[in-house]
TORPA-4810 file (N, C-alpha, C, O; in nm, 3 decimals):
<nodes>
NODE_1_8.365_8.100_-5.854_8.427_8.205_-5.932_8.547_8.260_-5.857_8.554_8.255_-5.734_E
NODE_2_8.639_8.312_-5.932_8.757_8.372_-5.871_8.730_8.518_-5.841_8.666_8.589_-5.918_Q
NODE_3_8.780_8.562_-5.727_8.758_8.700_-5.683_8.829_8.802_-5.771_8.779_8.913_-5.791_L
NODE_4_8.945_8.765_-5.825_9.020_8.863_-5.905_8.954_8.894_-6.039_8.992_8.990_-6.106_D
NODE_5_8.856_8.814_-6.079_8.786_8.840_-6.205_8.658_8.922_-6.183_8.590_8.958_-6.279_K
NODE_6_8.626_8.953_-6.057_8.503_9.027_-6.027_8.526_9.177_-6.040_8.637_9.227_-6.018_K
NODE_7_8.419_9.246_-6.075_8.426_9.392_-6.081_8.415_9.447_-5.940_8.380_9.376_-5.846_T
NODE_8_8.443_9.575_-5.927_8.432_9.639_-5.795_8.289_9.632_-5.742_8.268_9.609_-5.623_L
NODE_9_8.193_9.652_-5.828_8.053_9.645_-5.786_8.017_9.505_-5.737_7.947_9.489_-5.637_D
NODE_10_8.067_9.404_-5.808_8.039_9.265_-5.767_8.105_9.235_-5.632_8.047_9.166_-5.548_E
NODE_11_8.226_9.287_-5.611_8.295_9.267_-5.483_8.220_9.337_-5.369_8.207_9.282_-5.259_L
NODE_12_8.172_9.457_-5.396_8.093_9.530_-5.296_7.967_9.453_-5.258_7.928_9.445_-5.142_D
NODE_13_7.905_9.396_-5.359_7.783_9.318_-5.336_7.813_9.195_-5.251_7.738_9.162_-5.159_E
NODE_14_7.924_9.126_-5.281_7.967_9.010_-5.201_7.993_9.050_-5.056_7.953_8.980_-4.963_L
NODE_15_8.059_9.163_-5.038_8.090_9.212_-4.904_7.961_9.244_-4.828_7.949_9.212_-4.709_E
NODE_16_7.866_9.306_-4.897_7.738_9.337_-4.835_7.665_9.209_-4.791_7.607_9.204_-4.683_D
NODE_17_7.670_9.107_-4.877_7.606_8.979_-4.844_7.672_8.916_-4.721_7.603_8.863_-4.634_E
NODE_18_7.805_8.923_-4.715_7.879_8.867_-4.601_7.845_8.944_-4.473_7.824_8.884_-4.367_E
NODE_19_7.841_9.077_-4.483_7.804_9.160_-4.367_7.664_9.123_-4.319_7.639_9.113_-4.198_D
NODE_20_7.575_9.103_-4.413_7.437_9.069_-4.378_7.432_8.933_-4.307_7.358_8.917_-4.210_E
NODE_21_7.509_8.836_-4.356_7.514_8.703_-4.292_7.567_8.713_-4.148_7.512_8.652_-4.057_R
NODE_22_7.674_8.790_-4.130_7.732_8.809_-3.996_7.631_8.876_-3.904_7.614_8.836_-3.788_V
NODE_23_7.566_8.978_-3.955_7.466_9.050_-3.877_7.349_8.959_-3.839_7.302_8.962_-3.726_L
NODE_24_7.302_8.879_-3.934_7.193_8.785_-3.906_7.233_8.684_-3.798_7.154_8.653_-3.709_Q
NODE_25_7.355_8.633_-3.807_7.404_8.537_-3.708_7.413_8.602_-3.569_7.376_8.540_-3.469_E
NODE_26_7.460_8.725_-3.565_7.468_8.798_-3.438_7.328_8.816_-3.380_7.306_8.792_-3.261_Y
NODE_27_7.233_8.858_-3.463_7.094_8.876_-3.418_7.036_8.746_-3.363_6.970_8.744_-3.259_R
NODE_28_7.061_8.637_-3.435_7.009_8.507_-3.393_7.064_8.468_-3.256_6.989_8.426_-3.168_R
NODE_29_7.197_8.484_-3.237_7.259_8.449_-3.108_7.208_8.539_-2.996_7.180_8.491_-2.886_K
NODE_30_7.195_8.666_-3.024_7.148_8.762_-2.923_7.004_8.731_-2.883_6.968_8.739_-2.766_R
NODE_31_6.921_8.696_-2.980_6.783_8.661_-2.952_6.774_8.537_-2.864_6.694_8.532_-2.771_L
NODE_32_6.857_8.437_-2.893_6.862_8.317_-2.809_6.904_8.350_-2.666_6.847_8.298_-2.570_L
NODE_33_7.005_8.437_-2.652_7.050_8.480_-2.519_6.937_8.548_-2.442_6.914_8.518_-2.325_E
NODE_34_6.867_8.638_-2.509_6.757_8.711_-2.444_6.643_8.618_-2.407_6.582_8.633_-2.300_L
NODE_35_6.612_8.522_-2.494_6.506_8.426_-2.463_6.543_8.341_-2.343_6.458_8.314_-2.257_Q
NODE_36_6.669_8.298_-2.336_6.714_8.218_-2.222_6.706_8.299_-2.093_6.659_8.250_-1.991_E
NODE_37_6.752_8.424_-2.098_6.747_8.511_-1.980_6.603_8.536_-1.938_6.571_8.534_-1.819_K
NODE_38_6.515_8.560_-2.034_6.374_8.585_-2.003_6.310_8.463_-1.939_6.228_8.477_-1.848_A
NODE_39_6.346_8.345_-1.985_6.286_8.224_-1.927_6.337_8.202_-1.784_6.265_8.148_-1.701_S
NODE_40_6.461_8.244_-1.756_6.517_8.230_-1.622_6.471_8.343_-1.530_6.465_8.325_-1.409_R
NODE_41_6.437_8.459_-1.586_6.400_8.576_-1.507_6.248_8.588_-1.499_6.192_8.693_-1.529_S
NODE_42_6.185_8.483_-1.458_6.039_8.485_-1.462_5.975_8.505_-1.326_5.853_8.500_-1.315_R
NODE_43_6.054_8.528_-1.223_5.996_8.536_-1.089_5.984_8.681_-1.043_5.887_8.747_-1.080_F
NODE_44_6.077_8.733_-0.966_6.077_8.875_-0.932_5.986_8.919_-0.819_5.971_9.039_-0.794_G
NODE_45_5.924_8.824_-0.750_5.840_8.858_-0.635_5.840_8.741_-0.537_5.884_8.631_-0.569_E
NODE_46_5.790_8.767_-0.416_5.778_8.662_-0.315_5.633_8.615_-0.318_5.541_8.693_-0.293_V
NODE_47_5.613_8.487_-0.349_5.479_8.431_-0.366_5.438_8.356_-0.239_5.515_8.276_-0.186_I
NODE_48_5.318_8.382_-0.191_5.263_8.311_-0.074_5.215_8.173_-0.120_5.143_8.161_-0.219_E
NODE_49_5.256_8.068_-0.048_5.212_7.932_-0.082_5.151_7.864_0.040_5.172_7.906_0.154_I
NODE_50_5.075_7.759_0.013_5.017_7.677_0.120_5.088_7.542_0.119_5.173_7.515_0.034_S
NODE_51_5.053_7.457_0.213_5.113_7.323_0.219_5.083_7.245_0.091_5.165_7.166_0.045_A
NODE_52_4.966_7.268_0.033_4.926_7.198_-0.090_5.017_7.239_-0.207_5.049_7.156_-0.292_I
NODE_53_5.057_7.365_-0.210_5.141_7.418_-0.318_5.287_7.376_-0.305_5.363_7.385_-0.402_D
NODE_54_5.327_7.331_-0.187_5.468_7.310_-0.155_5.541_7.223_-0.259_5.644_7.264_-0.312_Y
NODE_55_5.488_7.106_-0.288_5.556_7.013_-0.380_5.573_7.078_-0.517_5.681_7.073_-0.576_V
NODE_56_5.466_7.138_-0.569_5.471_7.200_-0.702_5.566_7.320_-0.704_5.649_7.331_-0.795_K
NODE_57_5.556_7.407_-0.606_5.633_7.532_-0.607_5.779_7.515_-0.564_5.865_7.591_-0.608_E
NODE_58_5.807_7.415_-0.479_5.943_7.398_-0.427_6.012_7.278_-0.492_6.114_7.293_-0.558_V
NODE_59_5.957_7.159_-0.472_6.023_7.037_-0.521_6.019_7.023_-0.673_6.110_6.965_-0.732_N
NODE_60_5.915_7.076_-0.736_5.902_7.063_-0.882_5.919_7.198_-0.952_5.856_7.223_-1.055_Q
NODE_61_6.001_7.284_-0.897_6.019_7.420_-0.952_6.083_7.420_-1.090_6.061_7.512_-1.168_A
NODE_62_6.161_7.318_-1.120_6.227_7.311_-1.250_6.375_7.283_-1.234_6.431_7.299_-1.125_G
NODE_63_6.436_7.243_-1.342_6.578_7.209_-1.341_6.662_7.334_-1.317_6.643_7.437_-1.381_T
NODE_64_6.754_7.322_-1.223_6.848_7.429_-1.189_6.783_7.559_-1.144_6.842_7.666_-1.155_D
NODE_65_6.660_7.550_-1.093_6.593_7.668_-1.037_6.617_7.667_-0.886_6.583_7.570_-0.817_I
NODE_66_6.674_7.775_-0.835_6.694_7.789_-0.691_6.565_7.844_-0.631_6.504_7.936_-0.685_W
NODE_67_6.524_7.785_-0.519_6.401_7.827_-0.450_6.435_7.865_-0.307_6.500_7.789_-0.235_V
NODE_68_6.391_7.983_-0.267_6.405_8.031_-0.130_6.267_8.017_-0.067_6.173_8.085_-0.107_I
NODE_69_6.254_7.928_0.033_6.128_7.913_0.106_6.143_7.983_0.240_6.229_7.948_0.321_L
NODE_70_6.059_8.083_0.262_6.064_8.164_0.383_5.946_8.128_0.473_5.831_8.142_0.432_Y
NODE_71_5.975_8.080_0.594_5.871_8.051_0.693_5.868_8.164_0.794_5.972_8.207_0.844_L
NODE_72_5.748_8.212_0.824_5.735_8.329_0.912_5.607_8.320_0.995_5.525_8.229_0.978_Y
NODE_73_5.594_8.415_1.086_5.472_8.431_1.164_5.441_8.580_1.167_5.530_8.661_1.197_K
NODE_74_5.318_8.617_1.139_5.279_8.757_1.142_5.294_8.811_1.284_5.271_8.740_1.382_S
NODE_75_5.333_8.937_1.292_5.344_9.002_1.423_5.482_8.995_1.486_5.507_9.064_1.585_G
NODE_76_5.573_8.914_1.430_5.709_8.909_1.484_5.793_9.012_1.408_5.806_9.002_1.286_L
NODE_77_5.850_9.111_1.477_5.928_9.215_1.408_6.041_9.160_1.322_6.065_9.211_1.212_P
NODE_78_6.112_9.059_1.369_6.222_9.001_1.291_6.170_8.942_1.160_6.236_8.950_1.057_I
NODE_79_6.051_8.882_1.165_5.991_8.824_1.043_5.955_8.935_0.943_5.971_8.918_0.823_C
NODE_80_5.904_9.047_0.994_5.872_9.160_0.906_5.997_9.216_0.840_5.997_9.249_0.722_S
NODE_81_6.106_9.226_0.917_6.233_9.276_0.865_6.285_9.186_0.753_6.322_9.234_0.646_L
NODE_82_6.287_9.055_0.778_6.337_8.960_0.677_6.246_8.961_0.554_6.295_8.952_0.441_I
NODE_83_6.115_8.972_0.574_6.021_8.977_0.461_6.050_9.097_0.372_6.047_9.086_0.249_A
NODE_84_6.079_9.213_0.433_6.112_9.332_0.355_6.238_9.309_0.271_6.243_9.343_0.153_D
NODE_85_6.340_9.250_0.333_6.464_9.222_0.260_6.439_9.124_0.145_6.493_9.141_0.036_H
NODE_86_6.357_9.022_0.170_6.331_8.921_0.066_6.255_8.981_-0.052_6.280_8.943_-0.167_L
NODE_87_6.163_9.074_-0.026_6.092_9.140_-0.137_6.192_9.212_-0.228_6.183_9.204_-0.351_R
NODE_88_6.286_9.282_-0.167_6.388_9.353_-0.246_6.480_9.257_-0.319_6.517_9.281_-0.434_S
NODE_89_6.516_9.147_-0.253_6.603_9.047_-0.316_6.533_8.980_-0.434_6.596_8.952_-0.536_L
NODE_90_6.403_8.953_-0.420_6.328_8.890_-0.529_6.326_8.979_-0.653_6.335_8.930_-0.765_A
NODE_91_6.316_9.110_-0.632_6.321_9.203_-0.745_6.459_9.208_-0.808_6.473_9.215_-0.930_L
NODE_92_6.561_9.205_-0.725_6.699_9.215_-0.773_6.747_9.087_-0.842_6.829_9.092_-0.933_K
NODE_93_6.694_8.971_-0.798_6.737_8.841_-0.852_6.616_8.763_-0.904_6.576_8.664_-0.842_Y
NODE_94_6.556_8.806_-1.018_6.434_8.742_-1.067_6.452_8.600_-1.119_6.353_8.532_-1.146_P
NODE_95_6.576_8.554_-1.133_6.598_8.416_-1.178_6.588_8.318_-1.061_6.584_8.197_-1.083_E
NODE_96_6.583_8.368_-0.937_6.565_8.284_-0.819_6.419_8.293_-0.777_6.360_8.401_-0.778_T
NODE_97_6.361_8.181_-0.741_6.220_8.177_-0.701_6.210_8.197_-0.550_6.272_8.125_-0.472_K
NODE_98_6.133_8.296_-0.509_6.111_8.326_-0.367_5.966_8.294_-0.331_5.873_8.348_-0.391_F
NODE_99_5.948_8.206_-0.233_5.814_8.173_-0.185_5.813_8.187_-0.033_5.917_8.176_0.032_V
NODE_100_5.694_8.210_0.022_5.682_8.223_0.167_5.555_8.153_0.213_5.460_8.134_0.138_K
NODE_101_5.557_8.117_0.342_5.440_8.054_0.401_5.442_8.078_0.551_5.548_8.081_0.613_S
NODE_102_5.325_8.096_0.608_5.315_8.101_0.754_5.365_7.965_0.801_5.322_7.861_0.750_I
NODE_103_5.454_7.966_0.898_5.525_7.844_0.939_5.433_7.727_0.967_5.457_7.616_0.919_S
NODE_104_5.327_7.749_1.044_5.239_7.638_1.084_5.147_7.593_0.971_5.087_7.486_0.979_T
NODE_105_5.133_7.674_0.867_5.055_7.634_0.749_5.136_7.532_0.669_5.081_7.434_0.618_V
NODE_106_5.265_7.557_0.658_5.353_7.471_0.579_5.397_7.347_0.658_5.401_7.236_0.605_C
NODE_107_5.431_7.367_0.786_5.478_7.258_0.872_5.402_7.267_1.003_5.427_7.357_1.083_I
NODE_108_5.309_7.175_1.026_5.228_7.184_1.148_5.318_7.175_1.272_5.415_7.100_1.274_S
NODE_109_5.283_7.252_1.373_5.356_7.259_1.501_5.499_7.309_1.488_5.583_7.279_1.573_N
NODE_110_5.529_7.385_1.384_5.664_7.440_1.369_5.686_7.541_1.482_5.605_7.632_1.499_Y
NODE_111_5.794_7.525_1.560_5.813_7.611_1.677_5.849_7.756_1.642_5.931_7.781_1.554_P
NODE_112_5.785_7.849_1.711_5.811_7.992_1.690_5.957_8.029_1.716_6.009_8.122_1.655_D
NODE_113_6.023_7.956_1.805_6.163_7.988_1.837_6.254_7.969_1.715_6.365_8.022_1.712_K
NODE_114_6.207_7.894_1.615_6.285_7.871_1.493_6.260_7.977_1.386_6.313_7.967_1.275_N
NODE_115_6.181_8.077_1.419_6.146_8.179_1.320_6.236_8.302_1.335_6.278_8.335_1.446_L
NODE_116_6.264_8.367_1.226_6.232_8.328_1.088_6.318_8.211_1.042_6.424_8.184_1.098_P
NODE_117_6.270_8.143_0.939_6.344_8.030_0.881_6.346_8.047_0.729_6.247_8.084_0.668_T
NODE_118_6.461_8.019_0.672_6.473_8.013_0.526_6.532_7.877_0.491_6.638_7.838_0.541_I
NODE_119_6.462_7.806_0.403_6.513_7.681_0.346_6.549_7.711_0.200_6.472_7.774_0.128_F
NODE_120_6.666_7.667_0.158_6.715_7.694_0.023_6.724_7.563_-0.055_6.795_7.471_-0.016_I
NODE_121_6.649_7.555_-0.165_6.640_7.434_-0.246_6.692_7.457_-0.388_6.687_7.569_-0.440_Y
NODE_122_6.741_7.350_-0.447_6.770_7.349_-0.591_6.747_7.206_-0.640_6.792_7.111_-0.577_C
NODE_123_6.678_7.193_-0.751_6.644_7.061_-0.807_6.572_6.973_-0.705_6.594_6.852_-0.700_N
NODE_124_6.487_7.035_-0.623_6.407_6.960_-0.526_6.482_6.917_-0.401_6.423_6.853_-0.314_G
NODE_125_6.609_6.951_-0.390_6.690_6.911_-0.274_6.719_7.030_-0.185_6.747_7.140_-0.233_E
NODE_126_6.713_7.007_-0.053_6.750_7.110_0.043_6.901_7.129_0.038_6.977_7.035_0.060_L
NODE_127_6.944_7.252_0.008_7.087_7.281_-0.004_7.143_7.353_0.119_7.259_7.335_0.154_K
NODE_128_7.059_7.434_0.183_7.104_7.512_0.297_6.983_7.563_0.374_6.871_7.558_0.325_S
NODE_129_7.008_7.611_0.496_6.898_7.668_0.574_6.951_7.773_0.671_7.067_7.770_0.712_S
NODE_130_6.864_7.866_0.705_6.888_7.966_0.808_6.771_7.953_0.905_6.656_7.977_0.867_L
NODE_131_6.800_7.915_1.029_6.692_7.884_1.123_6.708_7.967_1.249_6.810_7.962_1.317_I
NODE_132_6.604_8.044_1.280_6.601_8.123_1.402_6.664_8.259_1.387_6.741_8.282_1.293_G
NODE_133_6.632_8.351_1.478_6.679_8.489_1.466_6.831_8.504_1.465_6.883_8.594_1.399_P
NODE_134_6.903_8.419_1.537_7.048_8.431_1.543_7.115_8.401_1.409_7.221_8.455_1.379_F
NODE_135_7.053_8.316_1.329_7.109_8.283_1.196_7.110_8.406_1.105_7.187_8.413_1.010_A
NODE_136_7.023_8.503_1.137_7.011_8.625_1.057_7.083_8.744_1.119_7.095_8.850_1.057_F
NODE_137_7.132_8.726_1.243_7.193_8.839_1.314_7.091_8.923_1.387_7.118_9.038_1.422_G
NODE_138_6.973_8.867_1.411_6.869_8.939_1.484_6.820_9.061_1.407_6.823_9.065_1.284_G
NODE_139_6.774_9.160_1.482_6.718_9.281_1.421_6.826_9.368_1.356_6.794_9.468_1.292_M
NODE_140_6.952_9.331_1.372_7.061_9.404_1.306_7.083_9.357_1.162_7.169_9.410_1.093_N
NODE_141_7.006_9.258_1.117_7.023_9.205_0.982_6.987_9.311_0.879_6.875_9.363_0.877_C
NODE_142_7.082_9.343_0.795_7.059_9.437_0.686_7.040_9.360_0.556_7.071_9.241_0.547_R
NODE_143_6.988_9.430_0.455_6.968_9.373_0.323_7.095_9.305_0.273_7.090_9.192_0.223_F
NODE_144_7.210_9.373_0.287_7.338_9.321_0.238_7.379_9.193_0.310_7.443_9.106_0.251_E
NODE_145_7.343_9.182_0.438_7.376_9.061_0.514_7.302_8.940_0.457_7.361_8.836_0.431_H
NODE_146_7.171_8.958_0.438_7.090_8.847_0.386_7.130_8.815_0.242_7.136_8.698_0.204_L
NODE_147_7.156_8.916_0.164_7.201_8.895_0.026_7.328_8.810_0.025_7.340_8.717_-0.055_E
NODE_148_7.422_8.841_0.113_7.547_8.767_0.117_7.524_8.622_0.160_7.586_8.531_0.105_Y
NODE_149_7.436_8.600_0.257_7.408_8.463_0.302_7.349_8.380_0.187_7.385_8.264_0.170_K
NODE_150_7.259_8.439_0.110_7.199_8.368_-0.004_7.302_8.346_-0.114_7.302_8.242_-0.179_L
NODE_151_7.388_8.443_-0.136_7.496_8.431_-0.234_7.591_8.318_-0.195_7.631_8.237_-0.278_Y
NODE_152_7.625_8.315_-0.065_7.716_8.212_-0.014_7.660_8.071_-0.035_7.735_7.977_-0.059_E
NODE_153_7.528_8.059_-0.027_7.464_7.928_-0.044_7.453_7.888_-0.191_7.427_7.771_-0.222_S
NODE_154_7.473_7.984_-0.282_7.462_7.956_-0.426_7.326_7.991_-0.483_7.304_7.975_-0.603_G
NODE_155_7.234_8.038_-0.400_7.097_8.061_-0.444_7.080_8.183_-0.534_6.984_8.190_-0.611_A
NODE_156_7.172_8.278_-0.526_7.166_8.394_-0.614_7.300_8.409_-0.686_7.406_8.383_-0.630_I
NODE_157_7.291_8.450_-0.811_7.411_8.469_-0.893_7.433_8.618_-0.915_7.340_8.693_-0.942_E
NODE_158_7.559_8.658_-0.903_7.596_8.797_-0.930_7.697_8.798_-1.043_7.760_8.697_-1.073_T
NODE_159_7.713_8.914_-1.106_7.808_8.925_-1.217_7.951_8.903_-1.169_8.030_8.837_-1.236_K
NODE_160_7.984_8.959_-1.053_8.116_8.942_-0.995_8.103_8.878_-0.857_7.994_8.838_-0.815_G
NODE_161_8.215_8.871_-0.788_8.214_8.813_-0.653_8.152_8.914_-0.557_8.189_9.032_-0.557_K
NODE_162_8.058_8.869_-0.476_7.994_8.956_-0.377_8.081_8.959_-0.252_8.118_8.854_-0.199_L
NODE_163_8.113_9.077_-0.206_8.198_9.093_-0.088_8.114_9.083_0.039_8.003_9.135_0.046_Q
NODE_164_8.168_9.015_0.138_8.102_9.004_0.267_8.099_9.142_0.333_8.203_9.208_0.341_K
NODE_165_7.981_9.187_0.380_7.975_9.317_0.448_8.068_9.321_0.570_8.074_9.224_0.646_P
NODE_166_8.139_9.431_0.586_8.235_9.444_0.696_8.170_9.429_0.833_8.231_9.374_0.925_D
NODE_167_8.047_9.477_0.847_7.983_9.475_0.979_7.902_9.347_1.005_7.830_9.338_1.105_D
NODE_168_7.916_9.250_0.917_7.838_9.126_0.932_7.912_9.028_1.023_8.026_8.991_0.996_M
NODE_169_7.845_8.988_1.130_7.904_8.890_1.221_7.872_8.751_1.167_7.764_8.727_1.114_K
NODE_170_7.966_8.661_1.182_7.944_8.522_1.144_7.938_8.442_1.273_8.037_8.429_1.344_T
NODE_171_7.821_8.390_1.300_7.801_8.315_1.422_7.807_8.166_1.396_7.757_8.117_1.294_Y
NODE_172_7.869_8.095_1.488_7.859_7.950_1.488_7.727_7.915_1.553_7.649_8.005_1.586_G
NODE_173_7.700_7.789_1.572_7.572_7.747_1.628_7.547_7.809_1.764_7.433_7.847_1.794_A
NODE_174_7.650_7.819_1.849_7.629_7.868_1.984_7.683_8.008_2.008_7.654_8.067_2.112_N
NODE_175_7.760_8.063_1.915_7.819_8.195_1.935_7.714_8.303_1.954_7.726_8.388_2.043_D
NODE_176_7.610_8.300_1.872_7.507_8.403_1.882_7.434_8.391_2.015_7.406_8.492_2.080_A
NODE_177_7.404_8.269_2.055_7.336_8.249_2.183_7.426_8.296_2.297_7.378_8.359_2.392_A
NODE_178_7.556_8.268_2.289_7.650_8.313_2.392_7.653_8.465_2.400_7.648_8.522_2.509_D
NODE_179_7.660_8.532_2.283_7.657_8.679_2.282_7.530_8.731_2.346_7.533_8.825_2.426_D
NODE_180_7.418_8.671_2.311_7.290_8.714_2.364_7.286_8.695_2.516_7.243_8.785_2.589_F
NODE_181_7.331_8.578_2.562_7.330_8.552_2.706_7.422_8.648_2.779_7.385_8.701_2.884_L
NODE_182_7.540_8.672_2.725_7.634_8.765_2.789_7.572_8.904_2.801_7.580_8.967_2.907_R
NODE_183_7.510_8.952_2.693_7.451_9.086_2.698_7.332_9.089_2.792_7.309_9.189_2.860_S
NODE_184_7.255_8.980_2.798_7.142_8.973_2.891_7.190_8.973_3.035_7.133_9.041_3.121_S
NODE_185_7.297_8.898_3.062_7.352_8.892_3.198_7.406_9.030_3.237_7.382_9.077_3.347_I
NODE_186_7.480_9.093_3.145_7.532_9.227_3.172_7.419_9.324_3.202_7.427_9.405_3.294_R
NODE_187_7.312_9.315_3.122_7.198_9.404_3.139_7.131_9.380_3.274_7.096_9.475_3.343_Q
NODE_188_7.113_9.252_3.312_7.047_9.223_3.440_7.136_9.264_3.557_7.086_9.310_3.659_S
NODE_189_7.269_9.247_3.542_7.360_9.289_3.649_7.356_9.441_3.663_7.360_9.493_3.775_M
NODE_190_7.349_9.511_3.552_7.341_9.657_3.555_7.212_9.700_3.623_7.211_9.794_3.703_K
NODE_191_7.102_9.631_3.591_6.973_9.664_3.652_6.977_9.640_3.802_6.924_9.721_3.878_S
NODE_192_7.039_9.530_3.845_7.050_9.500_3.988_7.133_9.607_4.058_7.098_9.651_4.168_E
NODE_193_7.243_9.650_3.995_7.327_9.754_4.054_7.251_9.886_4.064_7.265_9.959_4.162_N
NODE_194_7.170_9.915_3.962_7.089_10.037_3.967_6.988_10.030_4.080_6.962_10.130_4.146_D
NODE_195_6.929_9.910_4.102_6.832_9.891_4.209_6.898_9.905_4.345_6.837_9.958_4.439_D
NODE_196_7.023_9.858_4.358_7.095_9.865_4.485_7.124_10.009_4.526_7.136_10.038_4.644_D
NODE_197_7.134_10.098_4.428_7.166_10.237_4.457_7.051_10.308_4.528_7.073_10.411_4.591_D
NODE_198_6.930_10.254_4.519_6.812_10.319_4.579_6.815_10.316_4.728_6.723_10.367_4.792_D
</nodes>
């Protein structure tokens, strides 16, 4: 039918039908978006796993699911600090899967000197790792530092670009050890000088 032959009431009715179609399409698209987000946001906590769970929870986590595997030992202050940060990160980034295991439960004879350790996986492949206290900046590691390291690896997605914290040191493999040795030497020299004064 031609539009110019329609009455005003008929035109209003057509407009209402068109509005309804547009609204229905918008609802359908929004529902799909929410369903997709809900399926990706299914984690939100750090789950304890055993060696038996490893393949299922890490290697078979699902397509394009990032998995943070945290190896720790109870009683180590640095491990407690990192665990606290990871709990907060798991809540903030529920689309990333966070799992943890006592190091020797997951990998027999895993050396304590390598703790804490984070292995970062996607699609069953190891993408990145943080091994030992120096990789985290020691007890100076703040939530923002660890968040940035995980962001840098691709394991967490943010709406915009995450800025590197100003106070975050970036250590090479030996830089952190060198800093530690220098401060230890300075401390021992200071102690010797204090002893000489007696």
